[in-house]
C-alpha positions in Angstrom: 8.8 3.9 -0.9 10.9 6.4 0.6 14.3 7.4 -1.3 16.7 6.0 0.6 19.5 8.8 0.4 17.0 11.1 0.7 15.3 9.8 4.2 19.1 10.2 5.6 19.4 13.6 4.4 15.8 14.8 6.0 16.7 12.6 9.5 20.0 15.0 9.5 18.0 18.0 8.8 15.3 17.1 11.3 17.4 16.4 14.1 19.5 19.8 13.7 15.8 21.7 13.9 16.3 22.4 10.3 13.2 23.1 8.0 12.9 21.8 4.8 10.3 21.2 2.0 10.4 16.9 2.3 9.2 16.4 -1.5 11.3 19.5 -3.1 14.5 17.9 -1.3 13.5 14.5 -2.3 13.2 15.8 -6.3 16.4 17.9 -6.0 18.5 14.9 -4.6 17.0 12.2 -6.9 17.4 14.5 -10.0 21.2 15.6 -9.2 23.5 13.9 -11.8 25.8 12.8 -8.9 23.1 10.8 -7.5 23.4 8.8 -5.1 26.8 9.7 -4.2 27.9 12.0 -1.2 28.5 15.0 -3.9 24.7 14.4 -4.6 23.9 15.2 -1.0 26.7 18.6 -0.6 25.4 19.8 -3.9 21.5 19.7 -2.8 22.5 21.4 0.9 24.2 23.8 -1.3 20.8 24.5 -3.4 18.7 25.0 0.0 21.4 27.3 1.2 22.1 25.0 4.2 26.0 25.6 5.4 27.4 22.3 5.3 30.7 20.5 5.2 32.1 17.2 3.9 35.1 15.8 5.5 37.6 12.8 6.2 38.3 12.7 9.9 40.4 10.7 11.6 38.7 7.5 13.6 39.4 7.6 17.0 37.4 8.5 20.1 38.6 12.3 20.5 37.1 12.8 17.2 34.2 11.5 17.6 33.7 13.8 20.6 34.1 16.6 18.5 31.8 16.1 16.3 28.2 17.2 16.2 25.1 15.6 17.9 24.0 14.6 14.9 25.5 13.9 11.2 25.6 11.6 8.2 28.7 9.0 8.4 30.3 6.3 6.3 30.1 2.7 7.8 31.5 -0.4 6.4 28.6 -3.3 6.5 29.0 -6.4 5.3 27.7 -5.6 1.8 30.0 -2.4 1.4 30.1 1.0 2.8 26.9 2.5 3.3 25.9 6.1 4.1 24.0 6.6 7.6 22.4 9.2 9.9 24.3 9.1 13.4 22.7 10.5 16.2 25.0 10.7 19.3 24.4 10.5 23.1 27.3 12.0 24.3 25.9 11.0 28.5 25.8 7.2 27.4 28.5 7.6 24.9 26.2 5.7 22.5 25.4 6.4 19.2 22.3 5.5 16.9 22.7 4.8 13.3 19.7 5.2 11.0 20.0 3.4 7.9 18.5 4.4 4.3 15.3 1.6 5.0 14.4 3.7 8.3 15.4 0.7 10.4 17.7 1.7 13.3 20.6 0.6 15.6 22.3 1.9 18.9 26.4 0.9 19.2 28.7 1.4 21.5 31.3 4.2 21.1 33.6 1.2 20.0 31.3 -0.4 17.9 30.9 2.5 15.7 34.5 3.1 15.7 34.9 -0.4 14.0 32.4 0.0 11.6 33.1 3.8 10.9 35.5 5.0 8.1 36.0 8.6 8.4 34.0 10.2 5.9 30.9 12.4 7.3 28.7 15.2 6.0 27.7 18.0 9.0 25.3 20.8 8.7 24.7 24.2 10.7 21.4 26.0 11.0 21.6 29.5 9.7 18.8 32.4 9.2 19.0 32.0 5.5 17.8 28.4 4.7 15.9 28.9 1.0 12.6 26.4 1.4 9.3 26.8 -0.6 6.9 25.4 2.0 8.3 25.9 5.3 5.0 27.0 6.7 2.9 24.6 4.8 2.1 23.1 7.9 1.0 26.2 10.1 -1.0 27.0 7.0 -2.6 23.0 7.1 -3.6 24.2 10.6 -4.8 27.4 9.7 -7.4 25.3 7.4 -8.5 23.0 9.5 -9.8 26.2 12.0 -11.5 27.8 9.5 -13.3 24.7 8.7 -14.0 23.9 12.0 -15.3 27.2 12.8 -17.7 26.8 9.5 -19.1 23.3 10.6 -19.3 24.9 14.5 -21.6 27.9 12.4 -24.0 25.4 10.3 -24.5 23.0 13.0 -25.4 25.9 15.5 -28.0 27.2 12.4 -29.3 24.1 12.3 -29.8 23.1 15.9 -27.8 20.2 16.2 -27.0 18.4 19.9 -23.4 18.8 21.1 -23.0 15.2 21.0 -23.4 15.7 16.6 -21.1 18.6 16.8 -18.8 16.5 18.4 -19.7 13.7 16.1 -18.8 15.7 12.9 -16.0 17.5 14.3 -14.1 14.0 14.7 -15.2 13.4 11.0 -13.1 16.6 10.2 -10.3 15.5 12.3 -10.8 12.1 10.4 -10.5 13.6 7.0 -7.0 15.5 8.0 -5.2 12.4 9.5 -6.7 10.5 6.5 -5.3 13.3 3.9 -1.9 12.9 5.9 -1.6 9.0 5.7 -2.0 10.1 2.1 0.7 12.4 2.0 3.2 9.5 4.2 2.5 7.0 1.1 3.5 9.7 -1.3 6.4 10.3 0.6 5.4 13.9 0.9 5.5 16.1 4.4 2.7 17.6 6.3 2.8 18.8 10.2 0.4 15.7 11.6 2.7 13.4 9.3 6.2 14.9 10.8 4.8 15.2 14.0 4.0 11.3 14.3 6.1 9.7 12.1 9.7 11.0 12.8 11.9 9.6 15.6 14.1 6.6 15.9 12.2 4.7 17.4 12.5 1.1 15.9 8.4 0.3 17.4 7.0 3.3 15.5 7.4 3.2 11.5 4.3 4.5 9.8 6.0 3.3 6.5 6.2 -0.1 7.2 3.1 -0.7 8.0 1.3 1.8 4.8 3.5 0.0 2.6 2.7 -3.6 4.0 0.5 -5.8 1.7 -2.2 -5.6 5.4 -2.8 -2.1 4.4 -4.5 -2.9 1.5 -7.5 -3.6 2.8 -9.7 -4.2 -0.1 -8.5 -4.6 -3.6 -6.8 -1.6 -4.8 -8.0 0.3 -1.9 -5.5 1.3 0.5 -6.2 2.5 4.4 -5.6 5.9 3.0 -8.4 5.9 0.3 -10.7 3.8 2.8 -10.4 6.2 5.3 -10.5 9.7 3.0 -14.2 7.9 1.8 -15.1 7.0 4.7 -14.8 10.5 6.7 -15.4 12.7 3.9 -18.6 10.8 3.6 -19.7 10.6 7.2 -18.6 14.5 7.3 -21.2 15.2 4.2 -23.9 13.0 5.4 -23.5 15.3 8.6 -24.4 18.1 7.0 -27.5 16.7 5.1 -29.2 15.0 7.6 -31.9 15.7 10.0 -30.5 13.3 12.8 -27.5 11.6 12.5 -28.5 7.9 14.1 -27.5 6.1 10.7 -24.0 7.3 11.1 -23.6 6.1 14.5 -24.8 3.2 13.9 -22.5 2.7 10.9 -19.7 3.8 13.1 -20.5 0.7 15.4 -20.6 -1.5 12.6 -17.0 0.2 11.7 -15.1 -1.4 14.8 -13.8 -4.5 13.9 -12.0 -3.0 11.1 -10.0 -1.3 14.3 -9.3 -4.4 15.8 -7.9 -5.9 12.7 -5.9 -2.8 12.5 -4.2 -3.1 15.5 -3.3 -6.5 15.6 -2.0 -6.3 12.2 0.5 -3.8 13.4 1.2 -5.3 16.5 1.4 -9.2 15.3 2.5 -9.3 11.7 4.5 -5.6 10.8 5.5 -5.4 14.6 5.6 -1.8 14.4 3.4 0.9 15.1 1.7 3.5 12.9 0.7 6.8 15.1 -1.2 7.6 12.2 -3.3 5.0 11.5 -3.6 4.5 15.6 -5.1 8.1 15.2 -7.9 7.1 12.6 -8.5 3.8 15.0 -9.0 6.7 18.2 -10.9 8.5 16.3 -13.6 5.5 14.9 -13.9 4.4 18.7 -14.8 8.1 20.0 -17.2 7.9 17.4 -18.7 5.1 18.4 -18.5 6.0 21.5 -21.2 8.8 21.3 -23.3 5.7 19.9 -23.7 4.6 23.4 -24.0 8.6 24.5 -26.8 9.2 22.0 -29.3 6.6 23.3 -30.2 3.2 23.3 -29.5 1.0 20.0 -32.9 0.3 20.1 -34.1 4.2 20.2 -31.7 5.1 17.4 -32.9 2.3 15.3 -36.6 2.9 15.4 -36.0 6.7 14.6 -34.5 5.6 11.3 -36.3 7.2 8.4 -36.1 6.3 4.5 -34.9 9.8 3.6 -31.8 9.8 6.1 -30.7 6.6 4.8 -31.1 7.2 1.4 -29.0 10.8 1.6 -26.2 8.6 4.1 -26.0 6.1 1.2 -25.9 8.7 -1.6 -22.9 10.8 0.6 -21.3 7.4 0.5 -22.0 6.9 -3.2 -20.8 10.9 -4.6 -18.0 10.5 -2.0 -16.5 7.0 -3.6 -17.4 8.2 -7.0 -15.5 11.1 -6.8 -12.4 9.8 -5.3 -12.5 7.3 -8.0 -12.1 10.0 -10.2 -9.6 11.9 -8.5 -7.2 9.1 -7.2 -6.0 8.3 -11.0 -4.8 11.7 -11.4 -3.4 11.7 -8.2 -1.1 8.8 -9.3 -0.8 10.2 -12.8 0.7 12.9 -11.0 3.2 11.0 -9.3 4.0 8.9 -12.3 4.8 12.5 -13.8 7.1 13.6 -11.0 9.1 10.6 -11.6 9.8 11.3 -15.2 10.7 14.7 -14.3 13.0 13.6 -11.9 14.8 11.2 -14.9 14.2 14.6 -17.4 16.0 17.1 -14.8 18.7 14.6 -14.1 19.4 14.4 -18.0 19.6 17.9 -18.2 21.5 18.7 -15.2 24.3 16.0 -17.2 27.8 18.7 -16.9 29.0 16.9 -19.9 25.8 17.2 -21.8 25.8 21.2 -21.2 29.8 21.4 -21.9 29.4 19.7 -25.0 26.7 22.3 -26.3 28.9 25.0 -24.6 32.0 24.2 -26.5 30.4 24.3 -29.7 29.5 28.1 -29.5 32.0 30.2 -31.2 34.6 32.1 -28.7 34.4 36.2 -28.6 37.0 38.2 -27.6 35.5 39.4 -24.2 38.6 42.0 -23.4 37.3 45.5 -23.1 40.8 47.9 -23.1 41.2 50.5 -20.9 37.7 50.7 -19.3 36.8 50.0 -15.4 33.6 47.8 -16.1 31.4 46.2 -13.1 33.3 43.0 -11.7 32.0 41.5 -8.8 32.7 37.9 -7.3 36.9 36.5 -7.6 38.4 39.1 -10.2 41.3 36.0 -10.4 38.9 33.2 -10.9 39.0 31.0 -13.9 35.4 30.4 -14.4 34.3 34.5 -16.1 30.6 35.2 -16.7 29.6 38.2 -18.7 25.9 39.3 -18.5 25.5 41.7 -21.2 21.8 43.9 -20.4 20.3 46.7 -20.1 18.9 48.1 -16.9 15.5 48.6 -18.5 15.1 45.0 -20.1 12.2 43.6 -18.2 13.9 39.6 -19.2 17.2 41.2 -18.0 15.5 41.1 -14.8 15.7 37.3 -14.3 19.2 36.8 -15.1 20.1 39.6 -12.5 18.4 37.4 -9.8 20.4 34.4 -11.0 23.5 36.4 -10.7 22.7 37.8 -7.5 22.7 33.9 -6.5 25.4 32.8 -7.9 27.7 35.4 -6.2 26.1 34.2 -2.7 27.0 31.0 -3.3 30.1 30.8 -5.1 31.6 34.5 -4.5 35.0 33.3 -4.5 35.1 30.9 -7.2 33.8 33.1 -10.0 34.0 36.4 -11.6 31.3 37.9 -13.0 30.9 41.0 -15.2 28.0 43.5 -15.9 28.4 44.6 -19.2 25.9 47.0 -20.8 24.5 47.4 -23.8 22.4 50.9 -23.8 22.7 53.7 -26.5 24.7 56.4 -25.8 23.4 59.0 -28.4 21.5 60.6 -25.8 23.0 61.1 -22.8 20.2 62.0 -20.7 18.5 58.6 -21.7 17.4 57.1 -18.5 19.0 54.0 -19.7 21.8 56.2 -20.1 21.7 57.5 -16.5 21.2 54.5 -14.7 23.8 52.8 -16.7 26.8 55.7 -15.9 25.2 56.1 -12.3 26.0 52.3 -11.4 29.2 52.9 -12.9 29.8 56.2 -11.3 29.2 54.2 -8.1 31.3 51.3 -8.5 35.0 53.0 -10.3 34.6 55.7 -7.0 35.0 52.4 -4.4 30.9 52.2 -3.2 30.7 48.9 -4.3 28.2 47.9 -2.0 26.0 50.7 -2.7 26.3 49.8 -6.6 24.9 46.2 -5.9 21.9 47.8 -4.1 21.5 50.3 -6.8 21.5 47.1 -9.5 18.8 45.3 -6.7 16.7 48.2 -6.7 16.5 48.8 -10.2 15.9 45.5 -11.9 13.5 45.0 -8.6 11.4 48.1 -9.5 12.1 49.6 -12.9 10.5 53.3 -11.5 12.8 55.4 -13.0 11.9 58.6 -11.0 12.0 56.5 -7.8 15.1 55.0 -8.3 16.8 58.5 -9.8 15.7 60.0 -6.7 17.3 57.9 -4.5 20.7 57.1 -6.6 21.6 59.7 -8.8 24.5 61.9 -8.3 24.9 64.9 -11.0 28.7 65.8 -10.2 30.5 62.4 -12.1 34.3 62.0 -11.5 35.1 59.2 -13.3 33.5 59.5 -16.7 31.7 56.6 -17.0 30.0 57.7 -20.4 33.6 56.3 -22.2 32.9 53.0 -20.2 29.9 53.2 -21.4 30.3 53.6 -25.2 33.4 51.2 -25.3 30.7 48.4 -24.1 28.1 49.6 -26.4 30.9 49.6 -29.4 31.8 46.2 -28.0 28.5 44.7 -28.6 27.8 46.0 -31.5 31.3 44.3 -33.0 30.4 41.2 -31.9 26.4 41.3 -33.2 25.2 41.4 -29.9 22.0 43.2 -30.5 20.0 41.9 -27.6 19.7 41.8 -24.0 20.4 39.5 -22.0 22.8 37.7 -23.2 25.3 35.5 -21.1 28.9 34.7 -22.1 31.0 32.0 -20.3 34.6 32.5 -20.9 33.6 33.8 -24.4 31.0 31.5 -25.1 27.2 32.0 -25.5 25.1 30.2 -23.0 23.4 27.0 -24.6 20.2 28.3 -26.1 19.0 24.8 -24.9 18.7 25.4 -21.5 16.8 27.9 -19.2 19.0 30.4 -18.1 18.2 29.7 -14.6 19.9 26.2 -15.1 23.2 28.0 -14.8 23.4 28.0 -11.6 23.7 24.2 -11.3 26.7 24.2 -13.1 29.0 26.5 -11.9 31.0 24.1 -9.8 32.2 21.4 -12.7 32.3 24.7 -14.8 34.7 26.4 -12.1 36.4 23.0 -12.0 36.5 22.4 -15.7 38.4 26.2 -16.4 40.8 25.5 -13.3 41.9 22.2 -15.3 42.3 23.7 -18.5 44.5 26.6 -17.3 46.5 24.4 -15.1 47.2 21.9 -18.4 47.6 25.3 -20.3 50.5 26.5 -17.7 
């Protein structure tokens, strides 16, 4: 069953042409500590680098006309305030609202205003949106094409007729469509599922059909199970049989199931599942080949015991394998739910802050030095990373710092502090650190950032030195490096990397990559603390 808040956000992103990973989006929303609040939506959109704004606007016609064509809005209903996705038709002055249960309703401008509370979330498509599977649909298409080529090659080598080839190709199409149905049931994204099941047409609702009682045609076997077993078995058998006569007969016998499916969607659920109808269409086309191939009596007469045994063996083998695999799929879904609960618990700021507070506070000030400082130098939130250019684990911390600066540059002050031995000034670590300080202190801030990225991306010293080292130092950065090393020694920081948040060590119970999820809360917390002290 789809998560209501996730569905609302998905509709918003799809309407704005923003590519996203449905599974990851759903996971991030449900595991957000503020779920199911508006803050969970904006927090996850920020996580994916999707430009967004949450605001309270006047509830009048002039404001509505200035809003984008699609946005999330809070509306007042008989049961309270609900979040919905809104799609407006400017020409007709109508507003289609899509609720968390995927139901939709069209309202006039006046009708929408009577329910609109003024709270909205809007997004804007940008080039740097972060998704982990945005090419998944393309990969599936490429995979489908590759398998099709293999099927063509194998069938040609067997000397099969064009009709047999068409039958096998339809079986492959049935397997891919069945897979899409399974993914749709699990709430995951596929190219076929997005194309067939998205939209606001109230007569088109894949989830309503797939999650209905009628979808379980045989006990403990839903439509996705039966279609995957059927088409996989047929595809396997088409490679094993000397002729496909047993399969043509099976396809003809399967037709009553398609009539039941159409009747159930039309009369009972009163919504259409286009994926299910695709399965129906494939079965009809395969059955149609039964009549093209020849007379019923001729096909039956040409049956032989070997082909019958191979066909039965194909169905039994696939059924056995699927019954072994399906529980593992369910177990993965259960683990996914447990992961959501775990991450939601882990990202609880109060828990994180209580562990942070227990750490002893260090005096982080180093007088008379010009360290690398990025972000907002006046921010209440200060993060110090103690690092070494040739520390393997420091690479991950640098990537975290890079992401924080990209998303929260104005909310945080980040100091890069080096823990490098200074006895040998020709040591590669010293040369790199002093060069970075030299770039920074001569006003080449952007060059310094690029040089930092380069050394942590590729620790090849000779390659880096040829690009960045300038022998003519003018700011005596070695003194800064010595002061940083002395500070590390005095405070017992002997290993890198180390992260300090306003002088307190990052809690060991957390992964360093978790830091980015707490930046907003930390900034608010320390800003409040600073205000109270004043």
